[in-house]
N, C-alpha and C positions, 0 to 999 in steps of 0.2 A: 347635163347631169350624168355623172358616172354610173354605169349600170352596176348594181351590186348582185353578185352571183350567189344564189342560194346553195347551201351545202348539198352535196350528193352523197348519200350513204352507199357504201359498197353492198353488193348483194352476194350472199352465200346460200346456195340452195339447201334448205333444211326440210325434210319430209316429215309431216305429222300425219299419222294414220289412226283412225278410230272408226269402229263400226263399218269397216270396208271403205270409208271415205278418206281420201288423201287431200291434205292441204299442204301447199308449199309456202313456207314462211322464209323469205329471203333475208329478213332482218332479225332472225332468232338470235344471232350472235351477240346482239346488244344486251342480252341478259347478264353477261359476265361483267360485273362491276369492277373486277380486278384487271380487266383487259385495257391496256393503254389506248388501243384503238377506239374503245368505247368512250373513254374520257376525251380523246382528241375530237371525236365526232360531236359530243355534247358541247365542248368548248367552241367548236366551229359554229354550232347553232346559236350559242350565246353571242358570239361575235357578229353573226348575221343579224340577230335581233337588235343588237346595239347599234349597228350601222344603219339599219332601216328605220330605227326610231330616234336617231341622233337629233333630228330636227324638233323632236318633242321634249328633249331633255330639260330645257329651261322651263317649259310649261309644266313638266312633271314636278319640278322643284317648287313652282308656284302653287300647284295643286296640293302638294305635300304640306307646304306652309299654311295654306288656306284650311286644309282639313285639321291639321294640328292646332291651328289657331282657334278652332271652335271647342276644343277639349280643355277642360280645366286641368292643368298640370298638377297642381297641388291639391289633389282630390282625395277623398276618403269615403269608405263605405259607411253605411249606417251601422253603428255598433249593435251586436247581438250578445245576449247574456247566456252563459252556459257554465253550470257548476261553480258559481261564485265569481266568475270573471266576465268582463266585457271584452269582446274581441273585435279588432278593427284592422282593416286592410287599407293602407293609404299610400299615396304617391307624392313624391317631392318634385318640385319644379326642376326641369332639365334632366330628370333621371328616367330611365326606361323601365325599371322593374319595381314591383310592389314591396312594401315594408309591412310585415305582419307584427302587430303589437297587441297588448292587452292591458287592462286596468282592473285592479282588484276591487270588487263589490260596487264601487261607485265610479262614474265617469270623471269625477274630480280627482281621483287617485292618480298617483304618478304613473306615467306610461312605462311599460316594460317592452322593449323591442325584442321580439323572439327571433325574427329573421329579417335581415336586410338583403333583399334580392340583388341590389346594385353591387354590394360588396361581394356577394357570393358568385355573381356572374362574371367578375373580372377574369380575363384570360380565356373566356369561352366565346366562340362565335355564336353558339346557341346555348340558352340556359332556360330551364323551367323547373320550378319547385312545386310540388304537389303533395296531396294526401297528408297534410299536417294533422297529426293525431295526438291529443293531450292526454296524459295518464290521469286516472281518476283522482289521484292526490294532487294534481296540477303541477307536479315538479318536473316532469319529463315531456319531451315532445319528439315523436318519431316523424320523420319527413322524408320524402322522396325527391331525388334530383335526376334530371335528364339533361345531358350536355351534348347529345348527338341528334336528337329529334326523331328517334325511332320508338319513342314511348316505352323504352326500357329504363326503368328507374332504379337507382341505388338508394336503399333506405339507410338513413343514419339516425342516431338518437342523440338528442341534446339535453343536457341538464339545464333547465331554465333558471335554477337558482345560482349556479356557478358560471354558466356560459360554456361549460366544457362540452365538446362533442366527443362522444365515446368512440373508441377505436373500431368497434364492430361495423362491418359493411355488409349489407345484404344485397346481393347483385340480382339484376334481371327480374325486377318485380313490376307490378302495376303502379307502384308508388304509394298506394294506400295501405293502411294497417289498422289493427284494432287491439286495444289494450284489454287484458282481463282485469278483474277488480283487485288483483294482488299487486298491481303496479310494476310487475317485473316480467310478465308473460305477454308476448306480442304475436298476434296472428297476422299473416300476410299472404298475398297471392304471388306465385312465381309463374313466369312465362316459359313456354318451350323456346329454347334459344334459336331454333330454326324457323318454326312457323309463327312464333310469337303468340300462340294460343295460351290464354290463361288457364293452366291445367292442374296446378297443385297449390294446396294450402299448407303452409308450414307454421310451426310454432317455435318462436325464438325466446330463449331465456336470457334476461339481461346479464351482461358480463361474460357470456360464452361465445365461442367461435361460431359464426353463422354456418360453417361447414357441418357442424354437429346438430343443426336444427332438426326437429322431429317432423316428419311428414304426417300431417293430420288427415289429409284427404287428397286423393288423386282422381281427377275426372278423366277416365280412360276413353270415353266416347269422343272421337275426334270431331264430332259435329257440335259438341258442347264446350262452353267455357265455364269457369267457376269464379266466385268472389266471396268476400267475407265482410260482414258489418255487424254492428251492435244495435239491438232494439232500442227504441227511444226510451223505453222503460228502464234500460240499462241492465235488465235481468238476464238477457240472453246474448250470446255470440251466435250469429247465424251464418251458415255457409250455404250459398245458393249455387245451383247449376242451371244453366240456361242454354237453349238453342232458339232459333227463330220461332219455333212452334210449341216448345215444351219447357217446363221448369220444374224444379225440385228443390226442397230445402231440408237442411239438417240443423239441429240446434244443440247448444251447449250452455250450461249455466255459467254466467260470467264469474261467479264465485268459485267455480270448480274447473279451472283451465286444463287440469290433467284428467278430467273425467272423460266419459265416452259420449260420442256424438249420438243424438237421437234423431231418427228419421221423422220428419214432419208428415209427409205423405209421398210415397214413391212416385216417380215420374210415370205419366201415361202420355203416350204420343198425342200431340194436339191439345193437351190440357196445360194452359198457362195459369200460374197463380203467384201472387205476392202476399206476404204475411206481415201483420202488425200486431204487437202484443199490448194488451191493456187488462189490468186486474188479473182475473183468473181465466181470461179468454184470449183466443187469437181471432183476428179478423182477416178474412181471406178474400182478396180481390181476384176473381177467376172467370174464365170463359167456359167452364165445364157445362155439360148438358146442353151444348148448342147456344150458350149465352154469348153470341158474337160480340156484342158491345159490353160484355162483362157485367157481373153482378157481385154483390158483397155477401159473404157467408161468414158464419161464426162457428168456432170449435172450442170445446173445453180444453183447458191447458194440458191436461194429461191424456187427452183422447183426440189426437189430431189427424188420424188417418182419414182418407178421402170419404169413406162412408159415414163419417160422423160430423161432416159439415152441415150446418143448418142455415137456411136462407135468411139474410138480414135485410138486404136491399135487393129487390128483384131486378131481373134483366128488363131493359126497355129497348124497343126496336129502334127508336129515333134518338136515343141519348147514349153517348159513349161515356162509361164510367172510367175515369183516367187515374184517380189516385184518392187516397184517404190519409188525413192527418189527425192524430189523436192527441187530445188534451185531457186534463183531469175531469172537467165538467162538460166538455164539448167534443164532438168529432166533426171534421170538415171534409166534405166530399167535393173533389174537382171533377166537373163534367164537361162534355162538349155536345152542344145541340145546334144543328144546322151550321156547323163550322165555328160557332162562337163559344168561348170559354164561359163556364158558369161555376160559381163557388157557392155551395150550400152549407149552411151551418146548422147542426143539430145538437140539442142537449141530450146527454145520455139518459136522463130521466124521462125523455119523451115529451116534455112539456112544451117545447117549441122547436120549429125548424123554419128557416127562411133563406132566401137567396140574397147575396150582395147585389145591389142595384147597379147595372151597367147599361147606359142608354145609347151608346154610339152604334152606328151601323156596322162598323168593323174595328176590332180592337184586340189586344192581348192582355189577359189578366191571369196571373199565376200565383199560387201560394209560394211564399219565399221560405227561407230557412227559419224553422221554428223549433229550436232544440229544447226549449224550456217546456216541460210537461205541465207544471202547476202554474198556469197563467190563464187569464181570460182575454189576452191580447193575441190576435192573429195578425201576422205580418204578411202582406201580399204586395205584388207589384202590378202596375197598370201602365200601358202605353198603347199608342196606335201609330200609324204611319206618319201622322202629322203632330202627334203629341209626345213630348219627351217622357222618358220613363219616370214614374213616381214610385217611391217605396212608402207604403201606407201601413200604419198600425191601426187595427180595427178592434174595438172593445166588443167582444161577442155578447156581453151581458147588457151593456148600455146602448149598443149599436152606434156609438160615436167613433168617428175616425180622425186620425191625425196624420197628415202628410209629413213624414219624417225627412224626406228629401225629394226634390224634383231635379232631374238631370239638368245641369246648366249648359246652355249653348252660348259660348262666348263669341265675341266679335261684334256684338251690338246690333246685328241686322236681322236676327231670327225672330219671327212672330208666327206662331202656329196658325193664326188666322189668315196668313198669306198662302196657305196650302189647302188644296181640296183633296179629300180622300173619299173613296166610295168602293162599293163592291158591285161587280157586274157578273153576268152569267152567260157563258157561251154554250152552244149546243154541240155536243160531240157527234161524230158520224153515226154512233149507235143510239143516239137519242139522249144520252146522259147529259145532265146539266153540270157544267164545270164552272165553279166560282173563281173569280179573280179579284184580288185586292189591288187597288191602284192609288197613286198619289201624284200630284203635280202642282206646280205653282199656279196661283189663280190668274196670273197674267199670261199663262201659256194657252194659246188657242189650239184646239184640237182639230187638225186638218190632215190632209194626206202628206203634208210636209213636216209633220211633228215627229221628232225622234222619240222612239219608245224602246226602253230596255225591258225585256220580258225575262223573268227569272223563275226557275223551279228546281225542285230536287226529285221528289216522286219515288222514293224507295224506302224499304224497311219500316213502313208505317210512320216515318218521321214527318211531322207536320211543320211546315214553315208558316208560322203565324205572322200576321201583319204587324211588323215591329218598327220602331222609330230608329233612325240612323242619322247621326250628325254628318257622317261621311257622305251619305247619299245626297245631301243638300247641294253638293258641288255639281251634281247632274241636274237636279230639279231647278236650281237657280239659273241654269243655262238652257232651260227650255225642254228638258227631257221629261217624259212620263215614265214612272217606274211601276212595273206590274209584277205581282207575284201570282203565278198560276197555280191554283191548288188542285193539281192533277191527281189522278188515281195512282196508287202506290204509296201515297201519304194517308194519314188518318183524319184529314180535315172534316170529312163528312161521315166519320165513324169507321169502325173496323172493316165493314164490307168494302168501303172505299179503298182500303189498303189491299184487301184480298182480290179486288178486281184489277190490280196493277202489279201482280207478281206471278212467278212461275210461268205457266202456259197462257197467262193473260198479260204478260209484261208489256206487250206492244200497245196496250191501252194507254200506258204512261206516255209513250212517244206520240201517238195519234192525238191524245188529249192536248198536248202542248201545241202541236201543229194546228189543231182545230181552234185553239184559243188565238193563235197568231192570225189565222184566216178571219176569225171574228173581229179582231181589232182592225184589220184592214178593211173588211166589209162595212164596218160601222163608222169608218172615216176617222178613226183615232190616228192612223198613220198609213204608210204604204210600204211595200217591199223595199223601196229605196231608203227607208228611214227606220226600219224595224231591226232591232238587235236582240240577240239571245245570249243568256249566260247561265252556266251551271257548273258545279264542282263535285268531284269525286263520283258518286253514283249519278249526280246531276251532270257530270262531265260525260258519262255514258249516254245520258239523255241527249246532250248536245251532239255527240258523235252519231247517234241514231238519226236525229232530226236533220243533220246536214246531209246525210246519205239519202233520206227519204224526201225531203222538201227543201233543197238548198236555195231554190228560187225565191223563198219567202223572206230571206234575211240579207241585210247589207253587211252585217258583221256578227261574229260569234266568238265568245270567250269560253273556252273549256279549261277549267282549273283542275289540276291533279286528276285527270279523267281516267275512269275505269273503262277502257275501250277494247281490250283484247280478251273478251269474256270467255270464249271457249278454251283457249290455251291456258288461261289462268285457272279456270275452274277444273281443268283436268290435271293440274299440277298441285298435289296436296302438300308439297314442300313450301309453297308460297304462303306467307302469313295470311291467316284468316280464311283461307279457301274452304276448308271442310265445314266450317260453321256457317257458310253461305248457301249450302245446298237447299235449305228450305226457303230461301229467298229467290234464287235463280233457277234451281233445279240441279240435279246431278247429271253432268253430261256423260257419265259412264252408262247412263240409260239412254238408248238411241233416240227416244222421243224428245228428251230434253236437249240432247246434243243437236238435233236437227233444228229445233225451235230456236235455241240459243244462237246457232250459227246464222240463222235467217235474219237476226238483227244486230249481231256483234259488229260494232262499228269498224273494227280493223278488218274483219273478214268481208265486210260489205262495201269497202271503198271501191269505187269504180270510175271509169273514164267519164267525167262530167264536170261541169263548172261548179265550184264551191264558193261560198261567201268568203269575204275577208275573215281571217281567223287568227286569234291569239291563243296559244296553248301554253299552260304553265305546269311545272312540276318541281318537286324537291328531290335531290339525289338520294337522301336518306329516308324517303317516304316509306313507312311501314304498312300503310293501308293500301295504297295503289303504287306499285313499284314503278320507278322512273322509266323503266324500259317499255312500259305500255304506251305512254304518249310518245316516247322516242321512236318506236317502231311505227306508230300511227302517222306521225308527221312525215317520216321518211317515205311511207307508202303513198300518202297524200301528194307529196312532192312529185312522186313518180307518175301518178295517175291523173291528177287534176288537169283540166283542159283550159283553165282560165289564167289570167295574169294578176289575180287578186292576191293580196298579202297573205302569207302563211308564216307566222312568227312563232318561235318556240323559245320560251324563257325558262331556264333551269336554274333554280337556287341550289348551288353546290354545297351549301352549308346547312340546309334545312330539310324538314320532312313534310308530312301531310298538312300541317297547320301553317306552314310558312315561317317567316321570321318570328323570333321569340320576344323581341323588345316591344314595349307598348306602342311606341311611335314608329319604329322601324317597319312594323307590319303595314303602316299607312303608305310606305313607299311602294309596296306591291299593289295596293289599291290605286295609287296615283298612276302607275304604269297601265293598269286596266282601263281606267277612266280616260287617260290620254289617248289610248288606242281608239276608244269609241268617239271621243270628241274630235279627234283628228279626222276620222272618216266622215264625220258630220260637218267638217269645216268650221268648227267652233273653237279652234285654237287661236288665241290672239294675245 
C-alpha cells in the first residue's frame, strides 16, 4: 500500500506576550483567510483526508442512502394558527429546502406559497432563509437570507398578495425582524461587521432606503448583545440586552413605533430576567436575590422597576424554572427536576394546577410554539432516545390530548421496542454524581468489546436532552451504544450544575467527561479499545482538553468545529463573539483567568504523547469558531504527536458553523463521521 504523506504546515515564529508570559505560535499566519498559502494548506489537508478515507467512500454513500431512506422526504410540519392563518412548513420529494406556506382560516382553504426555498437557493452553494415575520394585516412578510453561512442575513420584504419582493435590502442583520402595528415600520437587529456582535436596533419605514433607517438603540457594552421581539399580547415591542450573566429590557408600544423606549428595569450585574406581558401585569422570570434556579415575579404594567417586582412563584433549591407560556385562562411553567423536564399548568384564577404526566426514566418534553393567546390548547413535543418525536395538542381544560403527528421512521425495520434506553450515574473525582443517558439495540451485548460513542457539550448552561435521532440508528443497528454525558457546564441538574462548570471551575467539565468514560470502562460497558468520544464547537473544546488529559481512554475522537485556541481567541476582541464570552470563560486580560485558561486550552496544551485516532472538521466561513483554530491545532498535533494513529482534517470550504445547508446534504457530513468510527471498529462491509 502506498504511504500517504500528511501535510506539513510551515512554521513562522510569532511571539504572543501577556502578563509577562511569552507564547510562541508558529501557525499564527493561518489567520489570514486572504493568504493563498492558507488556502493551499487547507486544500492539502482536504486532499489528505480524501485519500486516507478513499476506501470508505462507497460505504459513506451507502450510509447516506440508509440515513436518507429513514426520513420522509415529502414531510410537513403540524400547522399552527396565528392571526387568522394556518402556517405550514413542508418538504417535497427530491428537494433539499423547505417550502413555507399558509392557509386562510381553515386547513381546507387554498394553499398560499410564501417562500419556496428550493427556487430561492438556486445558484448558491449555501442557502438559509430565516426570521420570517408577517405584518399584522397579513399582507407583507419580512425575511432574512444568508448565502455565505456567516449568519449575516439580508432582510427583504415580500408582498404576499402580489408576490412582489420590494427593492429595499437591509444588510448584515440577524435575519429576524418585528412589525409595528402600523404595518409599515419594521424593527431589526444589525451586527457589527467585524465582530458580528448584535449591537444595534434599527427602525425601517416601508418604501425608504435602508441607508436612512433610524438607529433606535445601540448596545455599547462590548460584552452584551441585543435583540428585538414582540410580546405575545402584541401590545409591546421589546428590546433586550444580554450577556452571560446579566439582562435588561426596554419596551415600546406596538401602536406607537415612533414613541420613546421605556426602560423596564436597568441592568444589575449578575441579575438575569425575562419578561412576559399579560393583562395589566408583567411576569418576570429572574435569578435575583440569590434565586439560583430562578423564580417568577410580577410587576404592574406602569411600575416595572426592580424594586416593584413581587414574588409569584418562589425559588426552589431542587427545581430549575426554565420558562413560562401565557394564555388567556392558563399559564404554563416549564421546569427541570433531577434532570427531567416537567410541564405544569395553572389556571389564572388559582382554581387548579397540575403536571402533565410523563412516566419514562429518561425523556425530553418541551412546550412547542403556541402563538395563539385565546385558546385552551397547549402544544408540546415529546421524545426519548428510543421514541420518535411526537407533537401533541393538550386541552388544558378537559385534560385530553391528541397526538397531531408522530415522526415517521421509514424503511420498515424500525421498532422502538428493539432499543433499550436508560439513565446511569457515574461518580466524579470530587464526589459529584454525573448522569448519563444511553441507548442501544436490545441485541447488543454489553462487554469490553462493545463500541460506545460518548457525546457531550458542557458549556453556556446548554442542556443536551436525551433526544431521538433517525440518523443515530445507523450506529445502534451496527452494535454501538450511544451515550450522552450530562456533565457540568450544562444545566441538566439545575443552574448550579452550570456554575460548577464555567470560569475558574471549567475543568470540571473535562474531568466529568473523563470520569464518565472511566465509569463506562469499569462497569464493563466497553474498553479503551472500543470507546469513542465526540463533541462540537464548545464540545470540540471539550474533546481537545480530553485528548490532552486522558488520550489513553479513547480509540477515536471526533472534534467538530472545535473551539481549541482559547487564550489567543479570548485576547482578540476583533474576533466575532469574543467579548460576550468573558462571563463564560473569563477575561484573560486578568492574569488569574489567563493562567487558568492557558492550563487547559487545547492548542496551548498539545504535547509530545500518543493521541487517539482523530477526525477534526470545520467550515471556512464559520462565524462562531474561526477555521484557523482547528487548522492551527491540527498542524501542531501533527508536529507533536508520537503515534501513527489517524489525524484527519475535513474543511467544508463552502459552509460555516452549522455545515451544509441542504436538508439531506448535511447527512453526507454525518456519513463521513460515522464512516470514520465504523472503519476504526472494523464494521465497514
